[in-house]
C-alpha positions as CSV (number, residue, x, y, z in Angstrom):
1,X,13.3,13.2,-17.3
2,X,15.1,12.0,-14.0
3,X,18.5,10.9,-13.6
4,X,18.5,8.9,-10.2
5,X,17.7,5.3,-10.2
6,X,16.4,3.6,-7.0
7,X,17.6,0.6,-5.4
8,X,17.3,-2.6,-7.9
9,X,15.9,-4.4,-5.0
10,X,13.4,-4.1,-2.3
11,X,15.3,-4.8,1.2
12,X,14.0,-5.8,4.2
13,X,14.6,-3.9,7.0
14,X,18.0,-5.9,8.2
15,X,19.6,-5.4,4.8
16,X,18.6,-8.4,3.1
17,X,17.0,-8.2,-0.6
18,X,14.4,-11.1,-0.6
19,X,13.6,-10.5,-4.3
20,X,14.4,-8.0,-6.9
21,X,11.8,-5.0,-7.7
22,X,11.7,-3.2,-11.1
23,X,12.2,0.8,-10.6
24,X,10.1,3.6,-11.1
25,X,10.7,7.7,-11.7
26,X,9.1,10.0,-9.0
27,X,9.3,13.6,-8.9
28,X,10.1,15.4,-5.6
29,X,7.4,15.7,-3.1
30,X,8.1,19.2,-1.7
31,X,8.6,18.9,1.7
32,X,7.8,16.7,4.7
33,X,4.9,16.9,7.2
34,X,7.3,17.2,10.3
35,X,8.4,13.8,11.5
36,X,5.2,11.8,9.4
37,X,6.6,10.3,6.3
38,X,4.2,11.1,3.1
39,X,2.2,8.9,1.3
40,X,2.7,8.9,-2.5
41,X,-0.2,7.7,-4.6
42,X,0.8,7.7,-8.1
43,X,-2.3,7.7,-10.5
44,X,-1.4,6.9,-14.2
45,X,-2.5,9.9,-16.1
46,X,-1.4,13.3,-17.4
47,X,1.7,14.7,-15.3
48,X,-0.1,16.2,-12.7
49,X,1.1,16.9,-8.9
50,X,-1.2,16.9,-6.2
51,X,-0.6,15.4,-2.3
52,X,-3.3,13.6,-0.2
53,X,-3.2,11.2,2.1
54,X,-1.8,8.9,5.3
55,X,0.5,11.7,6.5
56,X,1.0,13.2,3.3
57,X,0.3,11.7,0.0
58,X,1.2,12.8,-3.7
59,X,-0.9,11.7,-6.6
60,X,0.9,12.2,-9.8
61,X,0.9,10.8,-13.1
62,X,2.8,8.2,-15.4
63,X,2.8,4.7,-15.8
64,X,4.6,3.4,-13.1
65,X,5.2,-0.4,-12.1
66,X,3.8,-0.9,-8.3
67,X,6.4,-3.2,-8.1
68,X,9.5,-0.6,-7.0
69,X,10.3,0.5,-3.8
70,X,7.2,2.8,-2.7
71,X,6.4,5.9,-0.6
72,X,3.3,7.2,1.4
73,X,1.0,9.7,3.1
74,X,-0.6,13.4,3.3
75,X,-2.9,16.2,1.7
76,X,-1.2,19.4,0.4
77,X,-4.2,19.7,-1.9
78,X,-7.2,17.7,-2.5
79,X,-7.1,14.1,-3.6
80,X,-8.0,13.8,-6.9
81,X,-8.3,10.3,-7.7
82,X,-11.6,9.2,-8.1
83,X,-13.2,6.2,-7.2
84,X,-13.2,3.3,-9.1
85,X,-16.2,1.6,-10.3
86,X,-17.4,-1.5,-8.9
87,X,-18.4,-4.0,-11.8
88,X,-21.7,-5.4,-11.5
89,X,-21.8,-9.2,-12.6
90,X,-22.1,-11.8,-9.9
91,X,-18.9,-12.8,-8.1
92,X,-17.5,-16.3,-9.3
93,X,-17.8,-18.8,-7.0
94,X,-14.1,-20.2,-8.2
95,X,-10.6,-18.0,-7.0
96,X,-10.2,-17.4,-11.0
97,X,-13.2,-14.4,-10.4
98,X,-15.0,-13.2,-13.5
99,X,-14.0,-10.8,-16.0
100,X,-16.7,-8.3,-13.7
101,X,-16.9,-8.4,-10.6
102,X,-19.7,-7.6,-7.9
103,X,-18.2,-7.6,-4.3
104,X,-18.5,-11.0,-2.2
105,X,-20.1,-9.9,0.5
106,X,-23.0,-7.7,-0.1
107,X,-23.0,-4.2,0.3
108,X,-19.1,-3.9,0.4
109,X,-17.2,-2.5,-2.7
110,X,-15.2,-4.5,-5.0
111,X,-11.4,-3.8,-5.3
112,X,-9.6,-4.7,-8.6
113,X,-6.1,-5.0,-10.1
114,X,-5.9,-5.8,-13.4
115,X,-2.5,-5.7,-13.3
116,X,-2.0,-8.7,-11.1
117,X,-5.2,-10.2,-11.6
118,X,-6.5,-9.7,-8.1
119,X,-9.7,-8.3,-6.5
120,X,-10.8,-7.8,-2.7
121,X,-13.4,-6.2,-1.0
122,X,-13.7,-3.3,1.4
123,X,-16.7,-2.6,3.7
124,X,-18.6,0.6,2.0
125,X,-17.0,3.5,4.1
126,X,-14.1,2.7,2.4
127,X,-12.8,5.1,-0.9
128,X,-11.8,2.7,-3.7
129,X,-9.0,4.0,-5.9
130,X,-8.9,3.8,-9.8
131,X,-6.5,0.6,-10.4
132,X,-3.8,3.0,-12.0
133,X,-3.2,4.4,-8.6
134,X,-0.4,3.3,-6.6
135,X,0.2,4.1,-2.8
136,X,3.1,3.9,-0.3
137,X,5.3,5.4,1.7
138,X,8.7,8.2,1.2
139,X,11.8,7.6,2.8
140,X,12.6,10.2,5.6
141,X,16.0,9.1,4.9
142,X,15.8,10.7,1.6
143,X,16.7,13.9,0.0
144,X,13.8,14.0,-2.6
145,X,15.1,17.9,-3.8
146,X,17.6,15.7,-5.5
147,X,16.2,14.4,-8.5
148,X,18.8,11.4,-8.3
149,X,16.4,10.3,-5.3
150,X,13.0,10.5,-7.3
151,X,11.6,7.2,-7.1
152,X,13.3,6.2,-3.9
153,X,10.9,5.1,-1.2
154,X,10.2,2.5,1.2
155,X,7.2,0.4,-0.4
156,X,4.2,0.8,-2.9
157,X,1.1,-0.8,-3.5
158,X,-1.4,-0.7,-6.3
159,X,-5.2,-0.2,-7.0
160,X,-5.5,1.0,-3.5
161,X,-8.4,1.5,-1.2
162,X,-8.1,3.9,1.8
163,X,-10.3,4.3,5.2
164,X,-10.9,7.8,6.1
165,X,-8.4,9.3,4.1
166,X,-8.5,12.8,6.5
167,X,-8.8,11.1,9.8
168,X,-6.2,13.2,11.2
169,X,-5.2,16.6,9.8
170,X,-2.2,18.7,10.7
171,X,0.3,21.0,9.7
172,X,3.8,19.8,11.9
173,X,6.0,21.5,9.5
174,X,4.6,24.4,9.9
175,X,4.3,25.3,6.5
176,X,0.3,26.6,6.3
177,X,-0.5,23.8,4.4
178,X,-2.9,21.3,6.4
179,X,-2.0,17.7,5.5
180,X,-4.4,14.7,6.1
181,X,-3.5,11.2,7.6
182,X,-5.7,8.3,6.5
183,X,-6.7,5.8,9.0
184,X,-6.2,2.5,7.0
185,X,-5.4,1.3,3.4
186,X,-5.0,-2.1,1.6
187,X,-3.9,-2.8,-2.4
188,X,-1.8,-5.2,-4.0
189,X,1.5,-5.5,-4.9
190,X,4.1,-7.2,-7.1
191,X,6.5,-9.9,-5.7
192,X,8.9,-10.4,-8.5
193,X,11.9,-12.9,-7.3
194,X,10.1,-14.1,-4.2
195,X,11.0,-17.9,-3.9
196,X,7.7,-18.5,-2.0
197,X,4.5,-17.4,-0.6
198,X,6.1,-16.8,2.8
199,X,9.4,-15.2,1.5
200,X,7.2,-12.4,-0.3
201,X,5.0,-11.8,2.8
202,X,7.6,-11.6,5.1
203,X,9.9,-9.6,2.8
204,X,6.9,-6.7,2.5
205,X,4.8,-6.7,6.0
206,X,7.2,-4.8,8.0
207,X,8.2,-2.1,5.8
208,X,4.6,-0.9,5.8
209,X,4.5,-0.5,9.4
210,X,8.5,1.1,9.3
211,X,7.2,3.3,6.0
212,X,4.3,4.4,8.1
213,X,4.4,4.5,11.4
214,X,8.2,4.2,12.8
215,X,11.2,5.5,10.5
216,X,13.6,5.8,10.7
217,X,13.3,3.6,14.1
218,X,13.2,0.0,13.5
219,X,13.7,-1.2,17.2
220,X,9.9,-0.5,17.8
221,X,8.7,-3.0,15.4
222,X,7.5,-6.4,16.1
223,X,6.8,-8.7,13.2
224,X,6.3,-12.4,12.3
225,X,9.6,-14.3,12.0
226,X,7.5,-16.7,10.0
227,X,4.9,-16.5,7.5
228,X,1.6,-19.0,8.4
229,X,-0.4,-20.8,5.6
230,X,-3.7,-19.1,4.6
231,X,-6.6,-19.9,2.4
232,X,-9.3,-16.9,1.6
233,X,-13.0,-18.1,1.5
234,X,-12.6,-18.3,-2.8
235,X,-9.8,-20.7,-2.4
236,X,-6.8,-18.8,-3.0
237,X,-3.7,-20.6,-1.0
238,X,-0.9,-18.4,-0.1
239,X,0.8,-17.1,3.5
240,X,0.3,-14.0,5.4
241,X,2.8,-12.3,8.0
242,X,1.8,-9.6,10.4
243,X,4.0,-6.7,11.5
244,X,3.0,-4.0,14.6
245,X,4.6,-0.8,16.4
246,X,5.2,-0.3,20.0
247,X,6.2,3.3,21.1
248,X,7.0,4.5,17.5
249,X,9.1,7.2,18.5
250,X,7.6,9.6,15.5
251,X,6.4,12.8,16.9
252,X,3.7,14.9,15.7
253,X,-0.2,15.4,16.1
254,X,-1.2,12.6,13.7
255,X,1.6,10.2,14.8
256,X,0.8,6.8,16.2
257,X,1.7,3.0,16.3
258,X,0.5,0.9,13.4
259,X,0.3,-2.5,12.0
260,X,0.1,-4.4,9.0
261,X,-0.4,-7.5,7.3
262,X,0.7,-9.5,3.7
263,X,-1.1,-11.8,2.4
264,X,1.3,-13.5,-0.5
265,X,-0.1,-15.9,-3.3
266,X,0.1,-16.7,-6.8
267,X,-1.8,-15.3,-9.9
268,X,-3.2,-16.7,-12.5
269,X,-0.4,-16.8,-14.6
270,X,1.7,-18.1,-11.6
271,X,2.9,-14.8,-10.6
272,X,4.0,-14.2,-7.0
273,X,1.9,-10.9,-5.8
274,X,1.1,-9.7,-2.3
275,X,-2.1,-8.1,-1.0
276,X,-1.1,-5.9,2.1
277,X,-3.5,-3.6,4.7
278,X,-2.1,-1.2,7.3
279,X,-3.4,1.0,9.6
280,X,-3.0,3.0,13.0
281,X,-3.0,1.2,15.7
282,X,-4.1,2.4,19.6
283,X,-6.3,4.9,18.4
284,X,-10.1,5.8,18.7
285,X,-11.2,4.3,15.3
286,X,-8.7,1.5,15.1
287,X,-9.4,-0.7,12.3
288,X,-10.1,-4.3,14.6
289,X,-8.2,-7.4,13.4
290,X,-11.5,-9.4,13.0
291,X,-12.6,-7.0,10.2
292,X,-8.9,-7.1,8.6
293,X,-9.3,-10.9,8.5
294,X,-12.8,-10.4,6.8
295,X,-11.7,-8.1,4.1
296,X,-8.7,-11.0,3.6
297,X,-10.9,-13.7,3.4
298,X,-12.5,-11.8,-0.5
299,X,-9.0,-11.7,-1.7
300,X,-9.5,-13.3,-4.7
301,X,-8.1,-14.1,-8.9
302,X,-9.5,-11.6,-11.1
303,X,-9.0,-13.1,-14.6
304,X,-5.6,-12.8,-16.5
305,X,-3.3,-10.3,-15.2
306,X,-2.1,-7.6,-17.7
307,X,1.5,-7.9,-16.2
308,X,3.4,-11.1,-15.8
């Protein structure tokens, strides 16, 4: 049981609430990783708590809603989520996709989110998580030892794919547990209550940079003031917005600046959804913007969403 209720809406960094989001419970993570905020991944399965990830990632079970505020990062134990199977049928030539999906780019991996009726592709060196897994960032201002705060996080997304989960390993809090920081991740999130695709994109993108790379600071974030129209290769129309950090105040071996892009659109049921990708910047293995845009170009609709 949990007794706390996280905020009903997902606010942007300026205290505004662009659209309301459902709430979900989350058990405490058991300590932080220095100044790095943990990645929280929630797998729909039996109740188990494991940590992994982008600066501290928590895998736990439960049928959660990725439409809630979310948390992100690190490993106190090996990640337990397995790769999701990529489908074998040919990718369809229309935005709806097919019931089974093969990557639109030969040699890449398809990432499918049945809940929101979406799919996209990632290069072969990415790890594709199960559709029921959520990944996001914890809030550094929240005391997770208090059950009343379970479920409070900066932002989450579902059915993610992760690049180099253990790109950087550290024990910044000197508790004897090595924590892994991932290089980049991408996934899809609901945007119920958004008034437009631009509203949804702007309402989410800077939270990924804040959650993973700058919090509790907001001054080091540079973000688009308006979203731009964008159409994927399959014909899905929507809006994109970028956010980046410069000179983040976060400290620690794995601290870095970061960037994020959010593409918001409507699924086949007419609901607003948002695909996001975030990653470290100004590092040796930084994911190039050109690769990010190539991944974004593969975003497509995939059947009818199970969540309306």
